[in-house]
DSSP file (Angstrom, degrees, kcal/mol; ACC not computed):
  #  RESIDUE AA STRUCTURE BP1 BP2  ACC     N-H-->O    O-->H-N    N-H-->O    O-->H-N    TCO  KAPPA ALPHA  PHI   PSI    X-CA   Y-CA   Z-CA
    1    1 A X              0   0    0      0, 0.0    35,-3.0     0, 0.0     2,-0.4   0.000 360.0 360.0 360.0 140.1  -16.5    2.6  -35.1
    2    2 A X  E     -Ab  35  75A   0     72,-2.1    74,-3.2    33,-0.2     2,-0.6  -0.982 360.0-158.8-130.0 137.6  -16.2    6.2  -33.9
    3    3 A X  E     -Ab  34  76A   0     31,-3.1    31,-2.7    -2,-0.4     2,-0.7  -0.964   9.8-155.3-115.9 114.8  -14.1    7.7  -31.2
    4    4 A X  E     -Ab  33  77A   0     72,-3.6    74,-2.9    -2,-0.6    29,-0.2  -0.817   9.4-172.9 -92.2 117.0  -15.4   11.1  -30.0
    5    5 A X    >   +     0   0    0     27,-1.9     3,-1.9    -2,-0.7     2,-0.3   0.778   7.7 179.6 -85.7 -28.3  -12.4   12.9  -28.5
    6    6 A X  G >  S-     0   0    0     26,-1.0     3,-1.2     1,-0.3    -1,-0.2  -0.465  76.6  -0.7  63.5-124.4  -14.0   16.0  -27.0
    7    7 A X  G 3  S+     0   0    0     71,-0.3     3,-0.5    -2,-0.3    -1,-0.3   0.527 127.6  69.9 -76.1  -5.4  -11.3   18.1  -25.4
    8    8 A X  G X   +     0   0    0     -3,-1.9     3,-1.8    70,-0.2    -1,-0.3   0.345  63.9 107.7 -91.4   5.7   -8.6   15.6  -26.3
    9    9 A X  G X   +     0   0    0     -3,-1.2     3,-1.2     1,-0.3     4,-0.3   0.707  66.1  68.0 -63.4 -20.3   -8.9   16.5  -30.1
   10   10 A X  G 3  S+     0   0    0     -3,-0.5     3,-0.3     1,-0.3    -1,-0.3   0.824 105.8  41.6 -65.5 -29.6   -5.5   18.3  -30.0
   11   11 A X  G <> S+     0   0    0     -3,-1.8     4,-2.0     1,-0.2    -1,-0.3   0.114  81.6 112.8-102.4  19.6   -3.8   14.9  -29.4
   12   12 A X  H <> S+     0   0    0     -3,-1.2     4,-2.3     1,-0.2    -1,-0.2   0.864  74.1  52.8 -61.7 -39.3   -6.0   13.0  -31.9
   13   13 A X  H  > S+     0   0    0     -3,-0.3     4,-2.3    -4,-0.3    -1,-0.2   0.908 108.8  49.5 -65.8 -41.6   -3.1   12.3  -34.3
   14   14 A X  H  > S+     0   0    0      1,-0.2     4,-2.0     2,-0.2    -1,-0.2   0.913 111.8  49.1 -62.6 -42.2   -0.9   10.8  -31.6
   15   15 A X  H  X S+     0   0    0     -4,-2.0     4,-2.3     2,-0.2    -2,-0.2   0.898 109.0  52.9 -63.8 -40.6   -3.7    8.6  -30.5
   16   16 A X  H  X S+     0   0    0     -4,-2.3     4,-1.8     1,-0.2    11,-0.4   0.907 109.8  48.4 -61.5 -42.3   -4.4    7.5  -34.1
   17   17 A X  H  X S+     0   0    0     -4,-2.3     4,-0.6     1,-0.2    -1,-0.2   0.869 111.7  50.2 -65.6 -36.3   -0.7    6.5  -34.4
   18   18 A X  H  < S+     0   0    0     -4,-2.0     4,-0.4     1,-0.2    -2,-0.2   0.887 113.4  45.2 -68.1 -38.9   -0.8    4.6  -31.1
   19   19 A X  H >X S+     0   0    0     -4,-2.3     4,-2.3     1,-0.2     3,-0.7   0.781  93.7  81.2 -76.9 -27.4   -4.0    2.7  -32.2
   20   20 A X  H 3X S+     0   0    0     -4,-1.8     4,-1.8     1,-0.3     5,-0.3   0.889  95.2  40.3 -51.9 -53.9   -2.8    1.8  -35.7
   21   21 A X  H 3< S+     0   0    0     -4,-0.6    -1,-0.3     1,-0.2    -2,-0.1   0.770 117.1  52.1 -69.0 -20.8   -0.6   -1.3  -34.9
   22   22 A X  H <4 S+     0   0    0     -3,-0.7    -1,-0.2    -4,-0.4    -2,-0.2   0.829 120.2  28.5 -85.0 -32.6   -3.1   -2.5  -32.3
   23   23 A X  H  < S-     0   0    0     -4,-2.3    19,-1.4     2,-0.2    -2,-0.2   0.554 105.0-117.4-107.1  -9.1   -6.3   -2.5  -34.4
   24   24 A X  S  < S+     0   0    0     -4,-1.8     2,-0.3    -5,-0.4    -3,-0.1   0.403  85.9  63.9  93.9  -3.2   -4.7   -3.1  -37.8
   25   25 A X  S    S-     0   0    0     -5,-0.3     2,-0.5    -6,-0.3    -2,-0.2  -0.993  82.3-111.9-151.1 148.4   -5.8    0.2  -39.5
   26   26 A X        -     0   0    0     -2,-0.3    -9,-0.1    -3,-0.1   -10,-0.1  -0.714  37.4-124.3 -84.0 124.8   -5.0    3.9  -39.0
   27   27 A X        -     0   0    0     -2,-0.5     2,-0.4   -11,-0.4     9,-0.2  -0.381  21.0-125.7 -65.6 143.9   -8.1    5.8  -37.8
   28   28 A X  E     -C   35   0A   0      7,-2.8     7,-3.5    -2,-0.1     2,-0.4  -0.773  21.5-128.3 -91.7 133.0   -9.1    8.7  -39.9
   29   29 A X  E     +C   34   0A   0     -2,-0.4     2,-0.3     5,-0.2     5,-0.2  -0.665  30.5 177.0 -85.1 134.0   -9.5   12.0  -38.1
   30   30 A X  E >   -C   33   0A   0      3,-3.1     3,-1.9    -2,-0.4     0, 0.0  -0.850  49.8 -69.2-126.6 165.3  -12.7   13.9  -38.6
   31   31 A X  T 3  S+     0   0    0     -2,-0.3    -2,-0.0     1,-0.3     3,-0.0   0.664 124.9   8.0 -19.8 -70.7  -13.8   17.1  -36.9
   32   32 A X  T 3  S-     0   0    0    -27,-0.0   -27,-1.9    -3,-0.0   -26,-1.0   0.312 130.8  -6.7-108.0   8.6  -14.4   16.1  -33.3
   33   33 A X  E <  S-AC   4  30A   0     -3,-1.9    -3,-3.1   -29,-0.2     2,-0.4  -0.884  77.0 -68.2-169.3-160.1  -13.0   12.5  -33.3
   34   34 A X  E     -AC   3  29A   0    -31,-2.7   -31,-3.1    -2,-0.3     2,-0.4  -0.944  31.7-151.5-120.0 139.5  -11.6    9.5  -35.1
   35   35 A X  E     -AC   2  28A   0     -7,-3.5    -7,-2.8    -2,-0.4     2,-0.4  -0.921   8.2-167.9-111.3 137.5  -13.4    7.2  -37.5
   36   36 A X        -     0   0    0    -35,-3.0     2,-0.4    -2,-0.4    -9,-0.1  -0.991  24.1-125.1-124.9 126.5  -12.4    3.6  -38.0
   37   37 A X     >  -     0   0    0     -2,-0.4     4,-0.9     1,-0.2     3,-0.3  -0.571  14.0-150.7 -70.9 124.1  -13.8    1.5  -40.8
   38   38 A X  T  4 S+     0   0    0     -2,-0.4    -1,-0.2     1,-0.2     3,-0.2   0.805  92.7  57.4 -66.3 -29.6  -15.4   -1.5  -39.4
   39   39 A X  T  4 S+     0   0    0      1,-0.2    -1,-0.2    -3,-0.0     4,-0.1   0.862 108.1  45.0 -70.4 -35.2  -14.6   -3.6  -42.5
   40   40 A X  T  4 S+     0   0    0     -3,-0.3    -1,-0.2     2,-0.1     2,-0.2   0.630  93.2  96.7 -85.9 -13.3  -10.9   -3.1  -42.3
   41   41 A X  S  < S-     0   0    0     -4,-0.9   -17,-0.2    -3,-0.2   -18,-0.0  -0.507  88.6 -98.8 -76.9 142.6  -10.6   -3.7  -38.5
   42   42 A X    >   -     0   0    0    -19,-1.4     3,-1.1    -2,-0.2    -1,-0.1  -0.277  30.4-122.0 -56.5 147.2   -9.5   -7.1  -37.4
   43   43 A X  T 3  S+     0   0    0      1,-0.2    -1,-0.1    -3,-0.1    -2,-0.1   0.808 108.7  58.2 -64.4 -30.7  -12.5   -9.2  -36.4
   44   44 A X  T 3  S+     0   0    0      2,-0.0     2,-0.6   -21,-0.0    -1,-0.2   0.684  85.0  93.5 -75.6 -17.2  -11.1   -9.8  -32.9
   45   45 A X    <   +     0   0    0     -3,-1.1     2,-0.3   -22,-0.1    -4,-0.0  -0.675  55.0 177.7 -85.2 120.5  -10.9   -6.1  -32.1
   46   46 A X    >>  -     0   0    0     -2,-0.6     4,-1.9     1,-0.1     3,-0.8  -0.738  45.8-101.5-114.8 164.2  -14.1   -4.9  -30.3
   47   47 A X  H 3> S+     0   0    0     -2,-0.3     4,-2.2     1,-0.3     5,-0.1   0.842 122.3  59.5 -54.4 -33.7  -14.9   -1.4  -28.9
   48   48 A X  H 3> S+     0   0    0      1,-0.2     4,-1.6     2,-0.2    -1,-0.3   0.887 105.4  48.2 -62.7 -38.7  -14.1   -2.7  -25.4
   49   49 A X  H <> S+     0   0    0     -3,-0.8     4,-2.2     2,-0.2    -2,-0.2   0.903 109.2  52.4 -68.0 -40.8  -10.5   -3.5  -26.6
   50   50 A X  H  X S+     0   0    0     -4,-1.9     4,-2.6     1,-0.2    -2,-0.2   0.882 105.7  55.6 -62.1 -37.4  -10.2   -0.1  -28.2
   51   51 A X  H  X S+     0   0    0     -4,-2.2     4,-2.3     1,-0.2    -1,-0.2   0.924 107.2  49.2 -59.1 -44.4  -11.2    1.5  -24.9
   52   52 A X  H  X S+     0   0    0     -4,-1.6     4,-2.1     1,-0.2    -2,-0.2   0.900 110.1  51.1 -62.5 -41.1   -8.4   -0.4  -23.2
   53   53 A X  H  X S+     0   0    0     -4,-2.2     4,-2.3     1,-0.2    -1,-0.2   0.911 109.7  50.0 -63.2 -41.6   -5.9    0.8  -25.8
   54   54 A X  H  X S+     0   0    0     -4,-2.6     4,-2.7     1,-0.2    -1,-0.2   0.906 109.0  52.1 -63.2 -41.1   -7.1    4.4  -25.3
   55   55 A X  H  X S+     0   0    0     -4,-2.3     4,-2.2     1,-0.2    -1,-0.2   0.896 108.9  50.6 -62.7 -39.5   -6.7    4.0  -21.5
   56   56 A X  H  X S+     0   0    0     -4,-2.1     4,-2.3     2,-0.2    -1,-0.2   0.919 110.0  50.3 -62.5 -42.9   -3.1    2.8  -22.0
   57   57 A X  H  X S+     0   0    0     -4,-2.3     4,-2.0     1,-0.2    -2,-0.2   0.931 110.5  49.0 -60.9 -45.3   -2.4    5.7  -24.3
   58   58 A X  H  X>S+     0   0    0     -4,-2.7     5,-2.3     1,-0.2     4,-1.2   0.880 108.9  53.6 -62.2 -37.3   -3.7    8.1  -21.7
   59   59 A X  H  <5S+     0   0    0     -4,-2.2     3,-0.4     1,-0.2    -1,-0.2   0.915 108.2  49.5 -63.7 -42.6   -1.6    6.5  -19.0
   60   60 A X  H  <5S+     0   0    0     -4,-2.3    -1,-0.2     1,-0.2    -2,-0.2   0.880 112.6  48.0 -62.0 -37.6    1.5    6.9  -21.1
   61   61 A X  H  <5S-     0   0    0     -4,-2.0    -1,-0.2    -5,-0.2    -2,-0.2   0.672 112.7-120.4 -76.3 -18.3    0.6   10.6  -21.5
   62   62 A X  T  <5S+     0   0    0     -4,-1.2    -3,-0.2    -3,-0.4     3,-0.2   0.633  87.5 106.4  85.7  15.2   -0.1   11.1  -17.8
   63   63 A X    >>< +     0   0    0     -5,-2.3     3,-1.5    -6,-0.2     4,-0.7   0.226  35.1 112.0-108.7  12.5   -3.7   12.1  -18.5
   64   64 A X  G >4 S+     0   0    0     -6,-0.8     3,-0.8     1,-0.3    -1,-0.1   0.859  77.8  50.6 -58.4 -38.7   -5.4    8.9  -17.3
   65   65 A X  G 34 S+     0   0    0      1,-0.2    -1,-0.3    -3,-0.2    -2,-0.1   0.653 105.2  59.6 -74.3 -14.1   -7.1   10.6  -14.3
   66   66 A X  G <4 S+     0   0    0     -3,-1.5    15,-3.3    -8,-0.1     2,-0.3   0.649 102.7  53.2 -89.3 -15.8   -8.4   13.4  -16.4
   67   67 A X  E <<  -D   80   0A   0     -3,-0.8     2,-0.4    -4,-0.7    13,-0.2  -0.910  55.1-162.1-128.8 149.8  -10.5   11.4  -18.8
   68   68 A X  E     -D   79   0A   0     11,-2.4    11,-3.5    -2,-0.3     2,-0.5  -0.988  16.8-145.8-123.7 136.6  -13.3    8.8  -18.7
   69   69 A X  E     -D   78   0A   0     -2,-0.4     2,-0.5     9,-0.2     9,-0.2  -0.911  12.2-165.9-108.5 125.0  -14.1    6.6  -21.7
   70   70 A X  E     -D   77   0A   0      7,-2.9     7,-2.7    -2,-0.5     2,-0.5  -0.930   5.7-154.0-112.5 130.3  -17.7    5.6  -22.3
   71   71 A X  E     +D   76   0A   0     -2,-0.5     2,-0.4     5,-0.2     5,-0.2  -0.910  17.1 171.7-106.3 124.1  -18.6    2.8  -24.8
   72   72 A X  E >   -D   75   0A   0      3,-3.0     3,-1.9    -2,-0.5     2,-0.4  -0.874  66.6 -59.0-130.4  99.0  -22.0    2.9  -26.4
   73   73 A X  T 3  S-     0   0    0     -2,-0.4   -26,-0.1     1,-0.3     0, 0.0  -0.527 120.1 -18.4  66.8-118.6  -22.3    0.3  -29.1
   74   74 A X  T 3  S+     0   0    0     -2,-0.4   -72,-2.1    -3,-0.1     2,-0.5   0.186 120.9  94.1-104.7  16.5  -19.6    1.1  -31.6
   75   75 A X  E <   -bD   2  72A   0     -3,-1.9    -3,-3.0   -74,-0.2     2,-0.4  -0.935  54.9-165.5-113.4 127.5  -19.1    4.6  -30.4
   76   76 A X  E     -bD   3  71A   0    -74,-3.2   -72,-3.6    -2,-0.5     2,-0.5  -0.927   5.2-163.7-110.8 134.1  -16.5    5.6  -27.8
   77   77 A X  E     -bD   4  70A   0     -7,-2.7    -7,-2.9    -2,-0.4     2,-0.7  -0.971  10.2-149.8-121.9 128.3  -16.7    8.9  -26.0
   78   78 A X  E     - D   0  69A   0    -74,-2.9     2,-0.5    -2,-0.5   -71,-0.3  -0.867  17.9-163.3 -96.1 118.4  -13.8   10.5  -24.1
   79   79 A X  E     - D   0  68A   0    -11,-3.5   -11,-2.4    -2,-0.7     2,-0.4  -0.893  14.0-135.1-107.7 126.3  -15.2   12.7  -21.3
   80   80 A X  E     - D   0  67A   0     -2,-0.5     2,-0.4   -13,-0.2   -13,-0.2  -0.663  20.8-138.6 -79.2 127.8  -13.0   15.2  -19.6
   81   81 A X        -     0   0    0    -15,-3.3     2,-0.5    -2,-0.4    -1,-0.0  -0.730  17.7-117.6 -90.2 133.7  -13.4   15.1  -15.9
   82   82 A X        +     0   0    0     -2,-0.4     4,-0.3     1,-0.2    -1,-0.0  -0.579  33.9 176.3 -71.4 119.4  -13.5   18.4  -14.0
   83   83 A X     >  +     0   0    0     -2,-0.5     4,-2.6     2,-0.1     5,-0.2   0.540  59.2  86.5-100.9 -10.6  -10.5   18.5  -11.7
   84   84 A X  H  > S+     0   0    0      1,-0.2     4,-2.5     2,-0.2     5,-0.2   0.905  88.7  49.9 -60.7 -43.1  -11.0   22.0  -10.3
   85   85 A X  H  > S+     0   0    0      1,-0.2     4,-2.2     2,-0.2    -1,-0.2   0.926 113.0  46.3 -62.2 -44.7  -13.4   20.9   -7.5
   86   86 A X  H  > S+     0   0    0     -4,-0.3     4,-2.4     1,-0.2    -1,-0.2   0.907 112.0  51.1 -65.4 -40.6  -11.1   18.2   -6.4
   87   87 A X  H  X S+     0   0    0     -4,-2.6     4,-2.4     1,-0.2    -1,-0.2   0.904 109.9  50.1 -63.1 -40.7   -8.1   20.5   -6.5
   88   88 A X  H  X S+     0   0    0     -4,-2.5     4,-2.5    -5,-0.2    -1,-0.2   0.907 110.1  50.1 -64.1 -41.1   -9.9   23.1   -4.4
   89   89 A X  H  X S+     0   0    0     -4,-2.2     4,-2.4     1,-0.2    -2,-0.2   0.911 110.8  49.6 -63.1 -41.7  -10.9   20.4   -1.8
   90   90 A X  H  X S+     0   0    0     -4,-2.4     4,-2.3     2,-0.2    -2,-0.2   0.909 110.5  50.2 -63.9 -41.3   -7.2   19.3   -1.6
   91   91 A X  H  X S+     0   0    0     -4,-2.4     4,-2.4     2,-0.2    -2,-0.2   0.916 110.7  49.5 -63.0 -42.4   -6.1   22.9   -1.2
   92   92 A X  H  X S+     0   0    0     -4,-2.5     4,-2.4     1,-0.2    -1,-0.2   0.911 110.2  50.6 -62.4 -42.1   -8.6   23.4    1.6
   93   93 A X  H  X S+     0   0    0     -4,-2.4     4,-2.3     1,-0.2    -1,-0.2   0.903 110.2  49.9 -63.3 -40.6   -7.5   20.3    3.3
   94   94 A X  H  X S+     0   0    0     -4,-2.3     4,-2.5     2,-0.2    -1,-0.2   0.913 109.8  51.1 -63.5 -42.0   -3.9   21.3    3.2
   95   95 A X  H  X S+     0   0    0     -4,-2.4     4,-2.6     1,-0.2    -2,-0.2   0.918 109.9  49.7 -61.2 -43.3   -4.7   24.7    4.6
   96   96 A X  H  X S+     0   0    0     -4,-2.4     4,-2.4     1,-0.2    -1,-0.2   0.916 111.1  49.3 -61.6 -42.9   -6.6   23.1    7.5
   97   97 A X  H  X S+     0   0    0     -4,-2.3     4,-2.4     2,-0.2    -1,-0.2   0.909 111.4  49.1 -63.3 -41.7   -3.6   20.8    8.2
   98   98 A X  H  X S+     0   0    0     -4,-2.5     4,-2.4     2,-0.2    -2,-0.2   0.916 111.6  48.9 -64.0 -42.8   -1.2   23.8    8.2
   99   99 A X  H  X S+     0   0    0     -4,-2.6     4,-2.4     2,-0.2    -1,-0.2   0.896 110.9  50.6 -62.9 -39.8   -3.5   25.8   10.5
  100  100 A X  H  X S+     0   0    0     -4,-2.4     4,-2.3     2,-0.2    -2,-0.2   0.914 110.1  49.7 -63.8 -43.1   -3.7   22.8   12.9
  101  101 A X  H  X S+     0   0    0     -4,-2.4     4,-2.2     1,-0.2    -2,-0.2   0.902 110.3  50.9 -63.0 -40.7    0.1   22.4   12.9
  102  102 A X  H  X S+     0   0    0     -4,-2.4     4,-2.3     1,-0.2    -2,-0.2   0.918 109.7  50.0 -62.8 -43.3    0.5   26.1   13.6
  103  103 A X  H  X S+     0   0    0     -4,-2.4     4,-2.3     1,-0.2    -2,-0.2   0.907 110.2  50.3 -62.3 -41.3   -1.9   25.9   16.6
  104  104 A X  H  X S+     0   0    0     -4,-2.3     4,-2.1     1,-0.2    -1,-0.2   0.901 109.9  50.2 -63.6 -40.9   -0.1   22.9   18.0
  105  105 A X  H  X S+     0   0    0     -4,-2.2     4,-2.2     2,-0.2    -1,-0.2   0.909 110.0  50.5 -64.1 -41.1    3.2   24.7   17.7
  106  106 A X  H  X S+     0   0    0     -4,-2.3     4,-2.0     1,-0.2    -2,-0.2   0.901 109.8  50.4 -62.9 -41.1    1.8   27.7   19.5
  107  107 A X  H  X>S+     0   0    0     -4,-2.3     5,-1.5     1,-0.2     4,-0.8   0.886 109.6  50.9 -65.4 -37.8    0.4   25.5   22.3
  108  108 A X  H ><5S+     0   0    0     -4,-2.1     3,-0.6     1,-0.2    -1,-0.2   0.903 108.8  51.7 -64.9 -40.1    3.9   23.9   22.7
  109  109 A X  H 3<5S+     0   0    0     -4,-2.2    -2,-0.2     1,-0.2    -1,-0.2   0.883 108.9  50.4 -63.1 -38.4    5.5   27.3   22.9
  110  110 A X  H 3<5S-     0   0    0     -4,-2.0    -1,-0.2    -5,-0.1    -2,-0.2   0.644 116.7-116.0 -74.9 -14.8    3.0   28.3   25.7
  111  111 A X  T <<5S+     0   0    0     -4,-0.8     2,-0.2    -3,-0.6    -3,-0.2   0.416  71.7 131.8  95.0  -1.8    3.8   25.1   27.5
  112  112 A X      < -     0   0    0     -5,-1.5    -1,-0.4    -6,-0.2     2,-0.3  -0.580  60.3-115.5 -83.3 147.7    0.4   23.6   27.3
  113  113 A X        -     0   0    0     -2,-0.2    -1,-0.1    -3,-0.1     2,-0.1  -0.610  28.0-121.0 -80.2 140.8    0.0   20.1   26.1
  114  114 A X     >  -     0   0    0     -2,-0.3     4,-2.8     1,-0.1     5,-0.2  -0.365  30.2-105.0 -72.5 161.0   -1.7   19.5   22.9
  115  115 A X  H  > S+     0   0    0      1,-0.2     4,-2.0     2,-0.2     5,-0.1   0.881 123.2  50.8 -56.4 -37.3   -4.8   17.3   22.9
  116  116 A X  H  > S+     0   0    0      2,-0.2     4,-2.3     1,-0.2    -1,-0.2   0.926 111.2  47.2 -66.4 -43.4   -2.9   14.5   21.4
  117  117 A X  H  > S+     0   0    0      1,-0.2     4,-2.6     2,-0.2    -2,-0.2   0.896 110.5  52.6 -65.0 -39.3   -0.1   14.8   23.9
  118  118 A X  H  X S+     0   0    0     -4,-2.8     4,-2.3     1,-0.2    -1,-0.2   0.905 109.8  49.0 -62.2 -40.4   -2.6   14.9   26.8
  119  119 A X  H  X S+     0   0    0     -4,-2.0     4,-2.5    -5,-0.2    -2,-0.2   0.912 110.8  50.1 -65.0 -42.4   -4.2   11.7   25.5
  120  120 A X  H  X S+     0   0    0     -4,-2.3     4,-2.4     1,-0.2    -2,-0.2   0.903 110.6  49.9 -63.0 -41.1   -0.8   10.0   25.3
  121  121 A X  H  X S+     0   0    0     -4,-2.6     4,-2.2     2,-0.2    -1,-0.2   0.925 111.0  48.8 -63.5 -43.9    0.1   11.0   28.8
  122  122 A X  H  X S+     0   0    0     -4,-2.3     4,-2.3     1,-0.2    -2,-0.2   0.907 111.8  49.9 -62.4 -41.7   -3.2    9.7   30.1
  123  123 A X  H  X S+     0   0    0     -4,-2.5     4,-2.2     1,-0.2    -1,-0.2   0.898 110.2  49.6 -63.8 -40.4   -2.7    6.4   28.2
  124  124 A X  H  X S+     0   0    0     -4,-2.4     4,-2.2     2,-0.2    -1,-0.2   0.869 110.1  51.4 -68.7 -34.9    0.8    6.1   29.6
  125  125 A X  H  X S+     0   0    0     -4,-2.2     4,-2.3     2,-0.2    -2,-0.2   0.918 110.3  48.7 -65.4 -43.0   -0.5    6.7   33.2
  126  126 A X  H  X S+     0   0    0     -4,-2.3     4,-2.3     1,-0.2    -2,-0.2   0.903 110.9  50.8 -62.2 -40.9   -3.1    4.1   32.8
  127  127 A X  H  X S+     0   0    0     -4,-2.2     4,-2.2     2,-0.2    -1,-0.2   0.904 109.6  50.1 -64.4 -41.1   -0.5    1.6   31.4
  128  128 A X  H  X S+     0   0    0     -4,-2.2     4,-2.2     2,-0.2    -2,-0.2   0.911 110.9  49.4 -64.1 -42.2    1.7    2.3   34.4
  129  129 A X  H  X S+     0   0    0     -4,-2.3     4,-2.3     1,-0.2    -2,-0.2   0.903 110.2  51.1 -62.5 -41.3   -1.2    1.7   36.9
  130  130 A X  H  X S+     0   0    0     -4,-2.3     4,-2.2     1,-0.2    -1,-0.2   0.888 109.0  51.2 -64.3 -39.0   -2.0   -1.5   35.1
  131  131 A X  H  X S+     0   0    0     -4,-2.2     4,-2.5     2,-0.2    -1,-0.2   0.916 109.4  50.4 -63.9 -42.7    1.6   -2.7   35.4
  132  132 A X  H  X S+     0   0    0     -4,-2.2     4,-2.4     1,-0.2    -2,-0.2   0.919 110.8  49.0 -61.2 -44.4    1.6   -1.9   39.1
  133  133 A X  H  X S+     0   0    0     -4,-2.3     4,-2.4     1,-0.2    -1,-0.2   0.908 111.0  50.3 -61.9 -41.9   -1.6   -3.9   39.6
  134  134 A X  H  X S+     0   0    0     -4,-2.2     4,-2.4     2,-0.2    -1,-0.2   0.904 110.2  50.1 -63.8 -41.4   -0.2   -6.8   37.7
  135  135 A X  H  X S+     0   0    0     -4,-2.5     4,-2.3     2,-0.2    -2,-0.2   0.913 110.3  50.0 -62.7 -42.7    3.0   -6.8   39.8
  136  136 A X  H  X S+     0   0    0     -4,-2.4     4,-2.2     1,-0.2    -2,-0.2   0.916 111.4  48.6 -63.0 -42.7    1.0   -6.7   43.0
  137  137 A X  H  X S+     0   0    0     -4,-2.4     4,-2.4     1,-0.2    -1,-0.2   0.906 110.1  51.8 -63.7 -41.4   -1.1   -9.7   41.8
  138  138 A X  H  X S+     0   0    0     -4,-2.4     4,-2.5     1,-0.2    -1,-0.2   0.901 109.0  50.4 -62.6 -40.5    2.0  -11.6   40.8
  139  139 A X  H  X S+     0   0    0     -4,-2.3     4,-2.4     2,-0.2    -1,-0.2   0.920 110.3  49.9 -63.1 -43.2    3.5  -11.0   44.3
  140  140 A X  H  X S+     0   0    0     -4,-2.2     4,-2.3     1,-0.2    -2,-0.2   0.918 111.9  48.0 -60.9 -43.5    0.3  -12.3   46.0
  141  141 A X  H  X S+     0   0    0     -4,-2.4     4,-2.6     1,-0.2    -1,-0.2   0.906 111.0  50.5 -64.6 -41.2    0.3  -15.4   43.8
  142  142 A X  H  X S+     0   0    0     -4,-2.5     4,-2.6     2,-0.2    -1,-0.2   0.898 110.0  50.4 -64.0 -40.0    4.0  -16.1   44.5
  143  143 A X  H  X S+     0   0    0     -4,-2.4     4,-2.2     2,-0.2    -1,-0.2   0.905 111.2  48.7 -64.5 -41.1    3.4  -15.7   48.2
  144  144 A X  H  X S+     0   0    0     -4,-2.3     4,-2.1     2,-0.2    -2,-0.2   0.923 112.5  47.9 -63.9 -43.2    0.5  -18.2   48.0
  145  145 A X  H  X S+     0   0    0     -4,-2.6     4,-2.1     1,-0.2    -2,-0.2   0.898 110.4  52.1 -64.2 -39.2    2.6  -20.6   46.0
  146  146 A X  H  X S+     0   0    0     -4,-2.6     4,-1.7     1,-0.2    -1,-0.2   0.902 109.1  49.8 -63.2 -40.3    5.4  -20.3   48.5
  147  147 A X  H  X S+     0   0    0     -4,-2.2     4,-1.4     1,-0.2    -1,-0.2   0.882 110.9  50.1 -66.0 -38.2    3.0  -21.0   51.4
  148  148 A X  H  < S+     0   0    0     -4,-2.1    -1,-0.2     1,-0.2    -2,-0.2   0.865 107.9  53.1 -68.6 -34.7    1.7  -24.1   49.6
  149  149 A X  H  < S+     0   0    0     -4,-2.1    -1,-0.2     1,-0.2    -2,-0.2   0.865 103.4  57.2 -68.2 -35.0    5.3  -25.3   49.0
  150  150 A X  H  < S+     0   0    0     -4,-1.7     2,-1.0    -5,-0.2    -1,-0.2   0.886  95.4  70.4 -64.0 -37.7    6.1  -25.1   52.7
  151  151 A X  S  < S-     0   0    0     -4,-1.4     2,-0.4    -5,-0.1    -1,-0.1  -0.713  87.1-146.9 -79.6 105.8    3.2  -27.4   53.4
  152  152 A X        -     0   0    0     -2,-1.0     3,-0.1     1,-0.1    -3,-0.1  -0.588  11.5-127.0 -78.1 129.0    4.6  -30.6   52.1
  153  153 A X        -     0   0    0     -2,-0.4     2,-0.1     1,-0.1    -1,-0.1  -0.376  38.4 -86.2 -70.4 154.5    1.9  -32.9   50.7
  154  154 A X        -     0   0    0      1,-0.1     2,-0.5    -2,-0.0    -1,-0.1  -0.398  45.4-137.1 -64.3 132.8    1.8  -36.4   52.0
  155  155 A X        -     0   0    0     -2,-0.1     2,-0.3    -3,-0.1    -1,-0.1  -0.796  11.5-149.7 -97.7 131.1    4.1  -38.6   50.0
  156  156 A X        -     0   0    0     -2,-0.5     2,-0.4     1,-0.0     0, 0.0  -0.736  22.7-113.0 -95.5 145.6    3.0  -42.0   49.0
  157  157 A X        -     0   0    0     -2,-0.3     2,-0.3     1,-0.0    -1,-0.0  -0.623  32.0-143.2 -76.8 130.6    5.4  -44.8   48.6
  158  158 A X        -     0   0    0     -2,-0.4     2,-0.3     1,-0.0     3,-0.0  -0.662  17.5-111.2 -93.3 150.3    5.7  -45.8   45.0
  159  159 A X        -     0   0    0     -2,-0.3     2,-0.1     1,-0.1    -1,-0.0  -0.602  40.9-105.6 -75.8 138.8    6.2  -49.3   44.0
  160  160 A X        -     0   0    0     -2,-0.3     2,-0.2     1,-0.1    -1,-0.1  -0.379  37.5-115.6 -65.2 143.4    9.6  -50.0   42.5
  161  161 A X        -     0   0    0      1,-0.1     2,-0.4    -2,-0.1    -1,-0.1  -0.496  23.3-117.1 -80.8 147.6    9.5  -50.3   38.8
  162  162 A X        -     0   0    0     -2,-0.2     2,-0.3     1,-0.0    -1,-0.1  -0.701  27.3-133.9 -84.8 134.2   10.5  -53.5   37.2
  163  163 A X        -     0   0    0     -2,-0.4     2,-0.3     1,-0.0    -1,-0.0  -0.675  18.5-117.1 -89.6 140.6   13.6  -53.3   35.0
  164  164 A X              0   0    0     -2,-0.3    -1,-0.0     1,-0.1     0, 0.0  -0.572 360.0 360.0 -75.3 136.9   13.5  -54.9   31.6
  165  165 A X              0   0    0     -2,-0.3    -1,-0.1     0, 0.0    -2,-0.0   0.455 360.0 360.0 -81.3 360.0   16.1  -57.7   31.3
């Protein structure tokens, strides 16, 4: 089994020490990676398990998001993920948010309502109108019920109930 470290080769010794108790043998470091003798490895340990161990190690180091591990047969490759593009996108998004906040503050200073505030005001006006309509409908219903109560329905005489002895 071979682990190709790529840009992670500076930390190869630490990874080898981490893997030793888990796979039963200390991997030998070679130029660009680690070699593990298949004969000396426990039978239950498969490349998929080694991948999981490497991911745990990266998580402990805080580098998990920076690397991807690819398994091809008995060869594992650690691929460094380019983070520069994502970092640039995050910086641009932060700049846009800051600019938006600045514009909103300027509008508040000028006394104009921001688009969000205008929307909230419109929503609150609609809610107030809906409440008024509901109150008017409730009053109408109460008046109708009151008129019906005034008209007493014809009362029928009920037969007296028999009491149990």
